[in-house]
N, C-alpha and C positions, 0 to 999 in steps of 0.2 A: 492309119487309113480314116478316111472321113466316112462315117456310117450313114450321114445325110440325115440325122436325127435331130439337130438343133432346130428348136422352136416346135417339135412335136409334143403332143399331150398324150398322157398315158393313165390309165387306172389299173392299180395292181391290188387285186383282191387277195386277202391274206398277206397284205404287205406290212404287217406291224412288227414280224419277227421272222427269223428263219430264212429261207430261200426266197420267199417273196420280198422281204426287207432288203436282201442282197440285190435282187433285180431292180428294186426301186432306186437303191443307191446307184447302181451302174448306169441305169438310164438318165438319172439326174446329172452323173458326171458327163454324159454325152449331149447335155443341153436340152433335156426333156422336162417339162413340168409335169409333176406326178401327183394324182390322188393315191394315198394308200387307204385301204379299207379292210375292217374286221370287226368283230363283236367287241373288242376290248378298248375303250377309247384312250384311257390313260396310257397303255402301252403304244398306241397309235401317236399320241400327241408326243411323247418322248422320242419315238423313232423319227417322226417328221421334223422336230427340231434339230436332231442330230444330223439327218441328210441334209437339210437346208444349210446348217452351219458349214457343213463339209463342202458342199458343191455350190451354193449361191443360187440354187433353182428354187422355184415354188414347190413345196411339198404340203399337200392339205390332207389332214386326217379326217376321215368320215366313217363314223360307226355304221356297221353293215352286218346283217344276217343273212347269208345268201339263201337260206331256206325259205325267206320270205320275199315273194314275187314282188310285192309293193315297195318293199324297202330297196330291192335291187333296182326298180325302175326309177325310184326317187332319187337314189344316189347317182345313177347314171345321168339322170337330167341335171342334177346339181354339179356334177363334174363337168359336163359340157358348159354350162353357164359360168361356173368360176374359172375354168381354165380357157374358155373360148373355143372349144372343140374338143374331139377325141380321135386320135389315131392308133392308139395301142391298148389292147386289153391283155392282161395277163391273169389267168385264172390259177391262183395258188392257194385258194382257201381249202383247208382240209382239217380233219382231226388226226395229227401225227400219230401213225401206228393204228389208229382206229380204236373204237370202244372195246375195253377189254372183254367184254361179255359178247363180242361180235366176231372174235379172231380165234377161238378155240375149237375143239373138237365139235363135230356136228351135234352131237347129243346135247351140248351145253349152249350151243349159239342162241343168243337172245334175237328173235327175229326183228323186234322193234328197233333194237340198237343197230342191228344190220342195216335196215332200211334208213334209219337216220344218218348213218355213215354215208350211204349211197346218195342220200338226199343232199348232204353238204358238198360232197366232192363232185359227183357227176351231174346231178339236177341242178346244183348250185352253178356249175360252169356253164350249163345249158342256159340257165335264166339270165346270167351275166352276158353270154354271147347274144341271145336273143334281144336284150335291151340294148346292147352296143351297136349291133350291126346297122340299124338306120342311121345312126350318126356316122359311122365309118363309110357308109355309102355316100353320105353327103361330102365327104372329103374326097372320094374316089381314090382312097389310098387308106389301107388298114392292115393292122398285124393282130392275131389272135394267137397267144402262146399258152398252152394248157400244160400245167406241171402235174405230171403222173407219177409213176413210180415202178420199180422192177418187180413188186410183187405180182404184177400182172403176168410175169414170165415164169413165176416160181409157185408150185403147189404149196398149200399149206394154211395161208391167211385168207379165209373165206371173205372177209370184208375188204381187204386190200386188194386182192385179186379181182374181185367183181367190179369194184369201182375204177381200178386203173386201167383194166382192159377195155371197160366200156368208155373211158375218156379217149383212149385211141381211136375207137370207132366213131366217136363224136367228131374228133379232129378231121378225120378223112371225108366224112360226110359234110361237114361245114365247108371244108375246102373245095369241094365239088360244088356246091351250092352257091359259093360267094366269090369265087375267083373271077369271074367276069366283071365284078365291081372294083377290082384293084385290091382285093383282101386276100392275104394269104393266112392260112391257119396251119400251125405246128404243134408237136408235142415233144416234151422232154421227159425221159425217165431218169431222175436222178437215182442213185444207189445209196449207200451209206455215206452221208454227208455231214461235214462239220457245220453245227449251228450252235446257238446258245444253248440247247439242250444237251450237247454233247459231253461237256464236263461231268454233269450229274450221272448221265448214262454210263460213261467210262468209269466213274468212281464206284458205282454199284457193281458192275462186272469186275472190277479190279478186286473188290472186297470179296467176291465170290472165289476168285482166283488166288486170292492171298498175295498179290503183288501190287505194285504202284500203278497208278493210272497210265503212266508212260510206258510201262513195261507191258500193260494189257493191250494197249494199242499197238505196240510193236509186234506182239505176238500174233495179233489178229490181221495184221497186214505183212506179216512175214512171208517170204516166197513159198508157194505151195499151201499156204493156209486156206482151209475151205470158207473162212469168212472174208478173206482178202480179195485183192485185184491184180491186175498185171503191173501196175505202177507202184505197188507194195507200199502205198500210203492212202490216207483217207482223203477224198476229194472235199474241197472246201466250197461253201455255199457261193462265194465270190466266183468261182470257176462255172458254176452253173448259170450265175449271172452273166458272165461273159458270153455264154452260148446264147442265152434269152436275148441279150442285146443284140447280137449279130442277126438272129432271126427276125428281130424287130426292125433290123436296118433297111435302108434303100439298097443294100448290096445282096439281099437275100431273095430276090423276087423268083429265082428258079427253084426255090424249095418251098413247097406247100403240100399239104396233107401227109406229111412225113413225121415218123418218129425217130428221135435220136436219143440213144441211151448214153448218159453221162456218168459212167460208174468207175471210170479208171481201168476199165477192161475186166470187169468181174466175170466169173463163169467161163465154160469152155464151149457153150452152145454156139453154133454157127447160124445166123440168121440172114436170109437172102431173099 
């Protein structure tokens, strides 16, 4: 299927690693020139070279702290200048798992750390969207994809629940506001997803269980496991990227203001 993305221009915030990097790679495979942005420049440079070598598309690294409005506006302007326009914004910048002092019992939650987590993921996405929308309007064609997470649906993680749920609300609100300009806005809830961090996390869990990393993963995703899902395996970041690429495409006009959970079918709750 031709997704109609050849020649489009994208910025992926949080594109140096993990899900953001996978999305940048998949967009580039579809003929999109991409800016990947995050705080860690050396990581961005290595990822940009890797994706460029693989796809032949332009992939430009730009250092960005999404908590700084002036940086967001500067990077957005530089993206448009260097790529010659902007059609797609992916908001994937976050602190994976949240700050340790912001996710525990309410008695021990550090309010400053909680607010910082919120500032990065929710307000960071708002800043990026606000800076991108004027350029998307110029094209008369735009896509904004927000990467959230299933902590929005699960009690326990105060930081993750608040910032992920709020990102869903932002998605619908923006979709209503900008749809008339040819811009769609959608949100993805990844669940447990294989990224570069997975081997070390699995190794730590395997050590606790006294088994190999392979066995720990098998047990986690065995049928009926409370940590597992319906497909009985971990979702890979490339599979989140396939979904994000479709939502970014010219075939996805009918989908806007929506949330799609890409968890492999975790949990038994019914959402309607």
